[in-house]
PAFI-271574 format. One record per residue (C-alpha): residue number from 1; residue in three letters; z, x, y. Coordinates in steps of 0.02 Angstrom, whole numbers. Each point is the difference from the previous one (the first is absolute). Layout:
<recs>
+-----+------+--------+--------+--------+
: pos : code :      z :      x :      y :
+-----+------+--------+--------+--------+
: NUM :  ala :      Z :      X :      Y :
...
+-----+------+--------+--------+--------+
</recs>
This chain:
<recs>
+-----+------+--------+--------+--------+
: pos : code :      z :      x :      y :
+-----+------+--------+--------+--------+
:   1 :  unk :      0 :      0 :      0 :
:   2 :  unk :    -51 :     73 :    169 :
:   3 :  unk :     15 :   -152 :    114 :
:   4 :  unk :    116 :   -149 :     11 :
:   5 :  unk :     37 :   -146 :    115 :
:   6 :  unk :    182 :    -49 :     23 :
:   7 :  unk :    103 :   -121 :    101 :
:   8 :  unk :    177 :     13 :     65 :
:   9 :  unk :    121 :    -69 :    129 :
:  10 :  unk :    -57 :    141 :    116 :
:  11 :  unk :   -144 :    123 :      4 :
:  12 :  unk :    122 :    139 :    -46 :
:  13 :  unk :     61 :    -94 :   -153 :
:  14 :  unk :   -178 :    -39 :    -56 :
:  15 :  unk :    -51 :    182 :     19 :
:  16 :  unk :    153 :     61 :    -95 :
:  17 :  unk :    -37 :   -119 :   -143 :
:  18 :  unk :   -182 :     58 :     -7 :
:  19 :  unk :     50 :    183 :      0 :
:  20 :  unk :    120 :    -32 :   -144 :
:  21 :  unk :   -137 :    -86 :   -100 :
:  22 :  unk :   -124 :    141 :     33 :
:  23 :  unk :    136 :    131 :    -27 :
:  24 :  unk :    -52 :    105 :    150 :
:  25 :  unk :     90 :     59 :    159 :
:  26 :  unk :    -51 :    -76 :    167 :
:  27 :  unk :    -88 :    159 :     58 :
:  28 :  unk :   -123 :    -18 :   -143 :
:  29 :  unk :    -40 :   -181 :     41 :
:  30 :  unk :   -120 :    -91 :    115 :
:  31 :  unk :     76 :   -161 :     67 :
:  32 :  unk :    -94 :   -148 :     73 :
:  33 :  unk :    104 :   -142 :     73 :
:  34 :  unk :    -86 :   -163 :    -44 :
:  35 :  unk :    133 :   -114 :     74 :
:  36 :  unk :    155 :     52 :     95 :
:  37 :  unk :     85 :   -160 :    -55 :
:  38 :  unk :    100 :   -123 :    102 :
:  39 :  unk :    183 :    -42 :     11 :
:  40 :  unk :     26 :   -188 :     -5 :
:  41 :  unk :    127 :   -108 :     91 :
:  42 :  unk :    173 :     47 :    -63 :
:  43 :  unk :    -85 :    114 :   -124 :
:  44 :  unk :    -66 :   -147 :    -99 :
:  45 :  unk :   -128 :   -115 :     77 :
:  46 :  unk :   -170 :     79 :     32 :
:  47 :  unk :     44 :    166 :    -81 :
:  48 :  unk :   -152 :    102 :    -54 :
:  49 :  unk :     17 :    161 :   -101 :
:  50 :  unk :    -76 :    163 :     55 :
:  51 :  unk :   -151 :     57 :   -101 :
:  52 :  unk :    -65 :    177 :    -20 :
:  53 :  unk :   -133 :     93 :    -97 :
:  54 :  unk :     52 :    173 :    -60 :
:  55 :  unk :   -112 :    126 :    -87 :
:  56 :  unk :     17 :    178 :    -59 :
:  57 :  unk :    -75 :    130 :    115 :
:  58 :  unk :   -142 :     93 :    -81 :
:  59 :  unk :     50 :    175 :    -51 :
:  60 :  unk :   -119 :    128 :     77 :
:  61 :  unk :      4 :    118 :   -148 :
:  62 :  unk :    -31 :   -140 :   -125 :
:  63 :  unk :   -144 :    -65 :    106 :
:  64 :  unk :    -80 :    172 :      7 :
:  65 :  unk :     18 :     22 :   -187 :
:  66 :  unk :    -82 :   -169 :    -31 :
:  67 :  unk :   -138 :     38 :    125 :
:  68 :  unk :    -41 :    168 :    -80 :
:  69 :  unk :    -10 :    -74 :   -173 :
:  70 :  unk :   -111 :   -143 :     60 :
:  71 :  unk :   -121 :    104 :    103 :
:  72 :  unk :    -20 :    135 :   -135 :
:  73 :  unk :    -30 :   -136 :   -129 :
:  74 :  unk :   -150 :    -56 :    103 :
:  75 :  unk :    -58 :    182 :     -3 :
:  76 :  unk :      1 :     -6 :   -190 :
:  77 :  unk :    159 :    104 :    -12 :
:  78 :  unk :    160 :    -38 :    -94 :
:  79 :  unk :    146 :     90 :     81 :
:  80 :  unk :    184 :     24 :    -27 :
:  81 :  unk :    118 :     44 :    141 :
:  82 :  unk :    160 :     99 :     20 :
:  83 :  unk :     87 :    -31 :    165 :
:  84 :  unk :    121 :    113 :     94 :
:  85 :  unk :     79 :    -59 :    163 :
:  86 :  unk :     83 :    131 :    108 :
:  87 :  unk :     56 :    -76 :    164 :
:  88 :  unk :   -156 :    -59 :     91 :
:  89 :  unk :   -119 :     94 :   -115 :
:  90 :  unk :    -64 :    -90 :   -155 :
:  91 :  unk :   -100 :    101 :   -126 :
:  92 :  unk :   -106 :    -82 :   -134 :
:  93 :  unk :    -51 :    107 :   -148 :
:  94 :  unk :   -156 :    -81 :    -72 :
:  95 :  unk :    -53 :     22 :   -181 :
:  96 :  unk :   -168 :    -49 :    -72 :
:  97 :  unk :   -118 :     51 :   -140 :
:  98 :  unk :   -134 :     13 :    134 :
:  99 :  unk :    102 :    106 :    120 :
: 100 :  unk :   -154 :     90 :     69 :
: 101 :  unk :    -69 :   -166 :     64 :
: 102 :  unk :    170 :    -42 :     71 :
: 103 :  unk :      9 :    161 :     99 :
: 104 :  unk :   -183 :      7 :     52 :
: 105 :  unk :    -95 :    144 :     80 :
: 106 :  unk :    123 :    110 :     95 :
: 107 :  unk :    128 :   -138 :    -17 :
: 108 :  unk :    -99 :   -125 :    104 :
: 109 :  unk :     36 :   -149 :   -114 :
: 110 :  unk :    184 :     43 :    -13 :
: 111 :  unk :     10 :     23 :    189 :
: 112 :  unk :    -85 :   -167 :     32 :
: 113 :  unk :    119 :    -89 :   -119 :
: 114 :  unk :    146 :     86 :     85 :
: 115 :  unk :    -58 :    -57 :    172 :
: 116 :  unk :    -16 :   -181 :    -60 :
: 117 :  unk :    167 :      8 :    -92 :
: 118 :  unk :     81 :     60 :    161 :
: 119 :  unk :    -65 :   -154 :     92 :
: 120 :  unk :     63 :   -116 :   -137 :
: 121 :  unk :    173 :     80 :      1 :
: 122 :  unk :     25 :    -19 :    186 :
: 123 :  unk :    -56 :   -182 :     -1 :
: 124 :  unk :    154 :    -38 :   -105 :
: 125 :  unk :    128 :    125 :     63 :
: 126 :  unk :    124 :    -12 :    145 :
: 127 :  unk :     -9 :    189 :     22 :
: 128 :  unk :   -150 :    117 :     -3 :
: 129 :  unk :    -32 :     69 :   -174 :
: 130 :  unk :   -106 :    150 :    -46 :
: 131 :  unk :    -95 :    -28 :   -163 :
: 132 :  unk :    -62 :    147 :   -101 :
: 133 :  unk :   -114 :    -16 :   -153 :
: 134 :  unk :    -19 :    137 :   -128 :
: 135 :  unk :    -86 :     19 :   -169 :
: 136 :  unk :     17 :    143 :   -124 :
: 137 :  unk :     82 :    110 :    132 :
: 138 :  unk :   -158 :     -8 :    106 :
: 139 :  unk :     95 :     15 :    165 :
: 140 :  unk :     77 :    168 :    -45 :
: 141 :  unk :   -167 :     68 :    -62 :
: 142 :  unk :    -84 :    -64 :    158 :
: 143 :  unk :    133 :     84 :    108 :
: 144 :  unk :    -32 :    167 :    -84 :
: 145 :  unk :   -188 :    -23 :     27 :
: 146 :  unk :     24 :    -43 :    184 :
: 147 :  unk :    115 :    148 :     30 :
: 148 :  unk :   -130 :    116 :    -76 :
: 149 :  unk :   -136 :    -84 :    105 :
: 150 :  unk :    105 :     22 :    157 :
: 151 :  unk :     11 :    189 :    -23 :
: 152 :  unk :   -184 :     15 :    -46 :
: 153 :  unk :    -60 :   -100 :    151 :
: 154 :  unk :    120 :     90 :    118 :
: 155 :  unk :    -70 :    167 :    -57 :
: 156 :  unk :   -177 :    -67 :     25 :
: 157 :  unk :     42 :    -57 :    176 :
: 158 :  unk :     66 :    173 :     43 :
: 159 :  unk :   -146 :     89 :    -81 :
: 160 :  unk :   -133 :   -103 :     90 :
: 161 :  unk :    102 :    -28 :    159 :
: 162 :  unk :    -54 :   -182 :     -9 :
: 163 :  unk :     96 :   -162 :    -35 :
: 164 :  unk :     -7 :    -68 :   -177 :
: 165 :  unk :     -9 :   -188 :    -23 :
: 166 :  unk :     77 :    -71 :   -159 :
: 167 :  unk :    -47 :   -162 :    -86 :
: 168 :  unk :     91 :   -160 :     51 :
: 169 :  unk :    172 :    -14 :    -82 :
: 170 :  unk :    149 :   -117 :      7 :
: 171 :  unk :    139 :     54 :    117 :
: 172 :  unk :    117 :     69 :   -132 :
: 173 :  unk :   -139 :    114 :    -68 :
: 174 :  unk :    -38 :     64 :    175 :
: 175 :  unk :    186 :     33 :     17 :
: 176 :  unk :     -2 :    106 :   -159 :
: 177 :  unk :   -134 :    112 :     74 :
: 178 :  unk :     86 :      8 :    169 :
: 179 :  unk :    166 :     48 :    -82 :
: 180 :  unk :    -86 :    131 :   -107 :
: 181 :  unk :    -63 :     86 :    159 :
: 182 :  unk :    150 :    -29 :    113 :
: 183 :  unk :     64 :    178 :    -19 :
: 184 :  unk :   -164 :     80 :     52 :
: 185 :  unk :    -17 :     56 :    180 :
: 186 :  unk :   -186 :     37 :     -7 :
: 187 :  unk :    -65 :   -178 :    -28 :
: 188 :  unk :     37 :   -178 :     54 :
: 189 :  unk :    -34 :   -171 :    -75 :
: 190 :  unk :    -41 :   -164 :     85 :
: 191 :  unk :    -37 :   -174 :    -66 :
: 192 :  unk :   -154 :    -85 :     75 :
: 193 :  unk :    -94 :   -163 :    -25 :
: 194 :  unk :     64 :   -174 :    -39 :
: 195 :  unk :     79 :    -67 :   -159 :
: 196 :  unk :    -52 :    -14 :   -138 :
: 197 :  unk :   -125 :    139 :     41 :
: 198 :  unk :    123 :    115 :     91 :
: 199 :  unk :    -25 :    183 :    -44 :
: 200 :  unk :     78 :    170 :     32 :
: 201 :  unk :    -72 :    143 :    102 :
: 202 :  unk :     56 :    178 :    -36 :
: 203 :  unk :    -42 :    127 :    134 :
: 204 :  unk :     54 :    170 :     65 :
: 205 :  unk :    131 :     -7 :    135 :
: 206 :  unk :    -82 :     17 :    169 :
: 207 :  unk :    120 :    134 :     63 :
: 208 :  unk :    -61 :    124 :   -129 :
+-----+------+--------+--------+--------+
</recs>
């Protein structure tokens, strides 16, 4: 049961009765007052009970999990999920027999699913949640690849004395490259363009 209509002598009593039936605290409920009720003459004549509709709030993590399973099913993929929630960061480990299709070229499919999952999560959450999707430890392998790419492109920029433009990447991947080069004093990195086609420029520092 996720929704119930209850009556009571007051709105508060009707809500309390509904919460007890649903077995949820008030902060996890959405309350709609249908009728505030009416106190009759001497508490008897013309009395009308209060009436409320109470439903369980949708859980953001559960909604994301359901969304991911539905959308990947339409992609011809059968997935299982393992969920880890750490504060405002929710990580979904996805498992599938067709994991290569799930990840996509350079993680594009996984990144697109992550972007959509993020939207779903924050439609149903009172606080901003960061959703991360991973499959077969792809994120760690991708981080290592990006850190290697960062060094290689920085060296190229210094060698040619010209800026190097990288392919469009999501913000957290751009951040990996930026962090990998933070300690270097001979180059600088800047994000340019508009999402979702924002990209990183690596170039020699102008004071050299």
